[in-house]
N, C-alpha and C positions, 0 to 999 in steps of 0.2 A: 526710537527717536535718536536724532543725531544733532551735533552742533550746539552752539551756545543757546540757540533759540528752541531746540527740541523739535525740529521739523522731521517730516517723513522724507523718503527718497522720491524723486520725481522721475517718471518714465520718460524716455527719449521722445515719445510721441507727443507728450504734453508740454515740452519745454518752450517751444516758440509761441504757442497760444498763451501760456502763462506769462511769458516775458512781454509780449505785446500788451496784454491787459494790465500788467503791472505799470508799464510806462504811462498808460492813460489814467489809471486809478491813482497813482502816487506821484511819479516823477514830474509829469506835466503840471502838477499843481504846485511844485516848488519853484519860487521865483528864480529866474536866471538859468533854468534848465535848457540845455542845448541839444544833447543827444545821449544815447546809451547804447552799448553793444555787449553781447555775451562774450565771455572770455574763458580761456583755459580749456579743459577737457570737454566742457559742455559745448563749446563752439566747434571743436573738432568732431564731436558726435560719434565717437567710436564705441561708447559703452551703452548698455541697454537702459541704465538708470543712473542717477546722480544724487549726491547727498546735499548739494546746495546749488544756487545760481550765483556765479561771480559776474558782476556787471561793472564795466568801466563807464562811469557816469560823468559827463562833461557839463560843468556849470560855468556861467560867467562869474568872474570875481577874481580877487587878488589874494584873499586870505582864506585858507581851507577851514580854519576854525569858524569863520563867519558863515561859510557855505554849509558847514555841518549844523550850525544853529538853525539855518533856514529849513534844512531837511528834518531836523528833530521837531521843529515847531509844527510842520505839516503832519508828521507821523503822529504826534500827540493829538492833533485836531481830528484826524480821520477816525471813523468808527471802528470798533473791534471786529466788524465783519470784513474790513479791508486790511487793516494792520492788526494782526491777531496777537494778543498777549502771549508771551513766551510760555512754552510748555515744559521746558527743562526745569527740573526741581530746584536747581541752584538759582535760576533767574526767573522763576515762575511769576507771571503777571506783568513783567516788564514789556514795553512796547518797542524798545530799541537797545542796541549795545554800541557804544562809542569806543572805537579802538584805532589809534593812529590815524590813517587816512580812510578808514572804513566805518560806515554806519550799517549795522546788521538789523534786519527786521524779519518778521514771519508773515508770509502771504499765502492766501488760498491757492491750491493747485487747480487750474481750470479743468473741469470735467470729472473731478473727484470730490466726493462728499466727505466733509470733515477731514481733509488731508491738506497739510500746509508745508510749504518749502521755505527754508532759510534763504534769504536774499542778502548778499554782501555787496553793498554799494561802494565801490572803490572810486574815490573822487579824483577828477582831473580838472585843471583850470584852463586848458588850452587844447586846441586841436592836435598840436604837436605832442603834448603830454598824453592825450588820449591814444594816439597812434603808438607812442612809446610803450605804454602799459599794455596795450593789446599785443604788440609785437613780442614783448618779453614773456607775458603770462601764457601766450599760446605755445611757447616752447616746452616740450616735455621736461619733467623735473631732472632726469639724468643729463640731458643736454644743457639745461640751465646751470647745473653744477660745474660742467666743464667751462662754460662761458664766464661764469663768475670767477673761477680760478684764473682763466686766461687774462681777465682784466687786471688781476692782482700782479701778474708777472710780465706783462707786455713790455714794461720799461726795463726789465732785466734782460729781455731777449732781443730787443731791437734798439737801434740808435735812438736814445730819448729825444734828440733834436728832431729826427724825422717823424717820430710818433706825435710829438707836440705840434709839428707842422700840419700833419694830417688832421689833427683835432682843431686846428685854428687857434691854439693857445699861444699868445705872444708875451703876456705879462707874467714871467716866471720869476719867483723870488730866488735870492742867492741861498745855496744850501751849505750847512755846516758839514763837517766830516761824518757825523753820526746821523745825518738826515738823508732822505731820498724822496723822490716823487713816486706816487703810487695812484693808479686808477682804482676806483671802487664802483662796482655796478650793483644796482638793486632794481626792484620793480618800479622804483620811483624815478631814478635818474642815474646818469653816469657822472661821477665826480672825480676831480683830480685833487689829490691831497699831498701836502708835505708831511711826512711822518718822521718821527725821531725814534731811533732804534737803540736797544740795549740787549745784548746777547741774542740778536736776531729777532727780538720781539718788539712790537710797536708799543711805545710808552707814552706817546703824545702825537696828535695829529691836528692839521689845520687845512680846511677846505679852501682852495684857491680858484676853482673853476668847476662849473657843472653844466650839463646839457640833457635835454629830453628829446634830442633829435636822433631817432633810431638809425637813420641813414649815416649820421656822423659816426655812430658806433661801428657800423659795417665798414666804413672807410678806415677807421683806426685799426681794425682787425682784418684788413683786406688780404693779408697773407694766409688767412684761415677760412675754411669753408663753413661760415655760420649758417648758410642755407641748406647744407647737407644733413645727412642723418647723424645720429649719435656716434655710430661706428666710423663714419667718414671724418668727423671732426676729431675724434680720438686719434685716428691714424695721422691726421695733420699734426697734432700735438706731438706724437711720438717722433715724427720726422723732423719737425722744426725746432723743438725745444732743445737747447744745448746746456742750460744751466741746471745742475742737479737740484739746486734750491727751488727752481721753478716747478720741476716735476713733483717734488715733495709737497710743495704748497698746494698745487692743484689737487693732488691726492688727498690732502688733509681736508680741503674745502669740500671735495666730493663726498668723502666719508661722513662729514658732518651733516650733509643733506640727504644722503641715501643710506638707509640702514634697514635691516630686516628685523621686524618685531617678532616676538614669540608666537603670536597668532598667525603670522604669515609663513612660518616655516613649513615647507612642503606644499605650499600653494603656488599657482602660476605666478602670482604677484611677487611672492618671496623668491621664487626661482629666477625671475627676470632681474630682480634687484641683485641677487647673488652673482648672476652672470655679468651684470654691468660692473659691480665691484671688482670681480676677478679680472675683467678686461682692463679696467683702469690700473689695477695693481700690476698686471703683466706688461702692458704696453708702456707704462710710464716708469718702469724700473730704470734706475741709473746705471752707469757703467759698472761692470763687474770688478774691474781692477781698480784698486784704490792706492793712492800715494799718500803715505803718512810721513810728515817731517818731524824730526826729533831735535830738540835744542836743549843743551845741557849747560849749567853754570851755577855759580854761587848766588848771583842776583841779590846782593845785599846793599842797596835795593836794585831792582831792574831799572835801567835808565834809557835814555833816547837811543843810544847806540845798540843796546840789547834789542830794543823794540824794532829798529830798522832791520837788524839782521834776522829777527824772527819773521818779519814781513818778507824778507828776501827768500827765506825758506818756504813760507806759506804761499808765495806766488806760484810755486811749482808743485803744490800739494793740495790734497783734499781735506786734510786734517793736520793739526799741529799739536804735538805733545811737548810741554815744557817741563824738564826735570830740574828741581831746585836742590842744591847742595845743603847738607845739614850743618856744616861747620859754622861756628860762631866767629865773627871777625872783629878786629879792634875798632874802637871808636864807639859811637852811639849804636846800641844793639839794634839790629834788624833781624827778626826771626824768620825762619822759613814760612811760618804762617802769614807774616806780614808780606813777604815776597809774593806768596801765592795770591793774596788779596789784590795786590797791585797788578799782577799779571792778568787777573780776571777783569780788572778795569781796562787794561790794554787790549784784551781779547775782543772788546767791542769794536776795535778799529782795525782788526786784522783781516776780516773778510771771510774766514773759514772757521769751522768749529775748532775750539782750542781746549785741550785738557791740561790741567796743571797737576803735577805729581811732586810731592815732597819726598825726596829720596831718603832712605834710612841710612845708607852707607855712602854711596857715591853716585852722582848723576850719570857719569860715564859708564859705570857698571850697569846701571839701569838701561842704558841704550843697548849695550851688548846683550843683556838679558832679553830685552824686547825683540831684538833681531833673532835670537834663538827661538823664542816662542812663536814668531810669525813665519818661520820657514815652512814653505809648502802651503801657505794660506792664500797665495795670489795677491799679496800686498807688497808694493814697492816701498822701500824705506829710503828717506833722504835725510842726511844729517851733515854737519859741517863745523868748522872752526877756523879761526885765523891761522895763517901759515905757521906762526910761532907755536901754536898749540895743536897742530894737525897730528903730531906724533901720538896723541892720545888714541887715535884711531888706526894705529899701525896694524893691529890684528886684522881689521877689515881689508887693508891694502895687501897684506901678505897672504890672505886666504880668499881670493876673489871667487874661487869655485864654490866654496862653502857659503860665502855671503854674496852671491851674485845678485840678490835682490836689493843690496845696499849701495847707494850712490853717495859719494863724498863731495861736498860743495865747499870750496874755499870761501870764507867770509871775510869781507874787507875790515880793516881797522878804521873806525869812523871817529873823526874829530869834528868839532864844531868851531866856528870862528871865535865864539866867545871864550871857549876854554877846552882843554882836553878833558874828556869825560873820564872820571875815575870814581868807582864806588867808594874807595878809601877816602877820597876828598869829600864826598857827599856825607859820609858818616862822621866827618871830623868836627862838625859844629851844627847846632840846631839852626843857625842862620842859613847855612847852606841847604839843609833839608827844607826849611820853611820858604826859601826863595822859589822853589819849584822849577829852577832852571834846568834840572836834570830830567824833567818829564818830557815826553814827546810833544812836539808842537801841534800834532793832530788832535790832542785831547780837547774836549770842550772845557769851558771854565768850570763847570760843575765837577767833571771827572778829574781835572787837575787838582782841585781843592781836595777831592776825596783821596787821591793818591798821596798828597802831602799829609793829610790827616792820618792815614794808615801808617805812613813811614814814621810819624812823630809819636806813636803810641808809647814808646819807652823813654821819652825825654822826661826826666824828673824835674819838671818845672811846673809852674802854674799852667792852667789850660791854655792852649795856643790861641792867641788873639788873631782871628782871621774873619773874613767877611761872610762866613757861611750863614751866620745869624745876625747880620747887621753889625758885626764887630764885637758881639758878645762872646764870652768864653763858652764853649759848648762841650768841653770834656765832662762826661758824667762821673758820678762818684761811685758807681758800681761797675762790675765787670760786665761788658756787653760787646757784641760784635761791632767792629768799627764802622763797617759800611751801614749796618742797621742804625747805629747812632746817628750817622750822617744823614741817612734818609729820613729818620724821625724828625730831624731839624727841618728838612724840606716838607715833611708832612705837616709840621707845625705851621709853616707858611701857608700851605694849601688850606688848612682848616681856618686860619685867620681870614682868608679871602672868601671862603664858602659859607661860613656861619655868620649870622647876623650879629654884629658887634653890640647891638642894643639888647640882644637876648642872651648872648653867650660871652663869657670872658675866657679867652684862650691864653694860656701861659706855658712857656717852656721851663720845666723844672729840672734841667740838667740830665736826669735819667728817665724822664717821661714827660708827656704833655698833659697839662691839666686843663679841662674844660668845665666851667661852672656856669649853670643857668643863673642869670641875674634875677630872674623874676619868679623862681619856683617858690611856692608857698604850700602850706598844708592843703589848702583848697585845690591847688593846681595838680597835686599828686606827686608821683615818683620822679626824681631827677635822673634821667637816663644818660646825661651827657658824659660822666666819667667812664661809664661802661662802653659807650660808643667809641670814646677815644682809645680806651684800652684794646678793644677789638681791632680797631684800625691799625694801632701799633703792631699788634700780633700779625696782622695780615701783611704789613710791610716787612716785618722780620722773616716771615715765611716766603718772601719774594713773590707775593701775589700781586698781579698787575692791576692795581686799583687807582693809579694816578693818571690823569687828573681826577680828583674826587667829584662825585655828584653833589648837588645840593641836597640838603636834608630838611624835611618838614615833619613835625610831630603833630598829629591831629587827635583831639579828644572829642570824638563824634558819638553822641548818644544814640542817634538813629542807626549807625552802623553796628554799634555794640549790641543793640536790641534785636538786630536781624541775624538769624542763624547763618544765612549766607552772605552776611555783610563783609565788607573789606577788612582785612587785617594789615595789608601793606601792598604797595605796588611800586614797580620801577618804570620810569618814563624816560626812554632813550631820546636822542636828538642832539642838537648842537649844545644845549645846556641840560644834560641829563639830571634827573632828581629821583631820590628815594622818599617815599611817603609812608610813614608808620602811623597806624591807628592804635591808640593805646588804652582807650577807655575800657575799664573792666577787665583788663588782661594782666596776667602775672608778668612782672618785668623780664623774667628769663625767657618767656614765650615771645615777648616783643623783640628781644635781642636775637632770638633765633630767626625771626622774620627779617631783622636787619641784615644778618649774615647771608640769608637766602637772597635778598635783593642785591647785596653787594656782589654775589656771584653773577647775577644778571648784568651788573655793571661791567664786570670783567668780560663777559660774553659780548657786550656792546663794544667795548674797547677793542676786542679782537674780531669785530665785524661778523659775529656769528648769529645775530638776531635781526638783521636788517630786512630779511625777506619774509618774516612771519606776518601773516595777514589775518590771524584769528587768535582767540584766547581759549579755544576749545581743544584740549589735548586729544580728544577722541577723533578730531577731524584733521589733525596735522601731526605727522610723524616727527617732523623736525622739531616742532614745539614740544612734543613729548620728550625727546632727547634733551632739549634745553632745560626743561623743568626737572627731569630726573637728575641732571647734573647739579642744578641749583639746590634741590632737596638734599642730595647726598653730600655734596661738597660743603654746602652751607651748614648743615647740621654737624658734620665732622669738624668744620672750622670752629663752630661754637663750642663743640665738646673739647677739642684740643686746647682752645683758649681757656675755658673754664677749669679744665684739669690742671692747666699750668698755674692759674690763680690759686686753686686749692692747694697745690704743691708748695707754692711760695708761702701761703699762710701757715701751712703745717710746719715748714722749716723755720718760719719766724717764731711760731709758738714753742718749738723745741728749743730754740736759742734762748727765749725768755725764761723757760723752765730751768735751763742749765744755769743761767745767770742768777736766778733766784735761789738755786741750790748751792 
């Protein structure tokens, strides 16, 4: 048995007769049915048998939820001889499974006694959408992986204006410095989204256009041979892709979709996958020679002029390394740790990977050491300084044969109309630091506030009054990472938006967020809210990509708790994603493990890694199996790390109390 329904495999010879009879017995009885077609490998017909039938089913209507209700009603009314109760032990006796845009049923195989096939009804509401789904699902998985990746990077590779013109998109919103436009392709549609980036990762997105016209997709990607074989399309990508970021992104998406399972090792299927993975790795390798830019300074704090010179170096390099001097300077103290945090904020706007190094002796010495270490490694080194400081690199100039890989670039002295920038002046007063005039104009409002917040850590005053939390003081009373504190304030805002104010009271407590259930009674059971909050804070501190947060629902369902195969939790992706926890009869720690598991699925959703899953059966989907493995492992480890941290804090607190009592 295979699949969520527990069906048998269907032989190629029985496919079309079973498909035709299913239409008459089931689909034609559903109001609004228009047509259906076979999809995927069954349609291609290259295998001797198949584990299920994927059908694109076209119905009249504007709401897929309403269409699914029509299908479910007919399925429930039909006798068990036509719609067979599921045989899979987990869902035994059920007549349908509802997942996303798919209704799954079990149906008799024509010509076979007591053999049944799982039928996945993939819903379309228009002829255009029907054609789109067929066109996409008919493409082999390896080729799908390349096209999905190409959609993600087409705006990096070609003139965005021309790409949007091909798509017929005219109403394009204005973009901030940390935002870009990105296409996303799935089996449902092509969407154009505005995405917000931090450290080259997407932290927020907004859909501004979508299409289910497959011909439009072929027009957008007209420079690539979408109708060719996997090998032909891969060769196109190798030839046309210029941006290393594009190649790496396509490789990452491809590897997330195509992987060799333990049971496939040594089989023809596993060999074909390995071959495809090797081809993608080999043909999408970046340039072998890399240019690394090195930038040294005290940076107490790094300001606009430093940022612009760093960008000047970065424009000619593949990677930037910033070396921060260890010396303490007069005025308000700015530590190397604070400088490093501010550079990490700036790095979001530099466009290439940035590494920040806190020098133990001298940042100039670190540059010389780096040049020595990289000799003969095929790496070109770029560094520079203003004319008045270029003498620091005289050894490079005098030994050009030894340091032939090093190029020196004169950096300009940058002043602004408002004032001559000086780190000494910035450190002279808290007013100057709090003004933020020293920060680059490219920064978003959020990141400017964060840079000011980091630079102000050592001001011995009351907490800085600023607008991070509506004008309230936000400096906590315990030692904590500055950026984490700042992000916890933003998490507080997110929680206030996402949690029902009539059910939860959300408060910012300076060093943590407090969530209290207003209506929890002894009859209602355990109050999960403070633990949920603490886990979310932990995930933010661990730089896990969880924002924007999903909606959260807690259900106390007696039917599910009495069913061995009942629900414990689930994640529903979409425009308004949500996590649902079933808590009746469960240990609170087990509920919280479920919560961290579903939050990993939320991260996967935000990173566009679960949009093409069309089943809930891990036995029938390798991609789903990988997704679930990650959620189980990373979710459980996140819970364990969080709980170990809580145990450690309580242990240290108890030790402190014992010492005080003694």
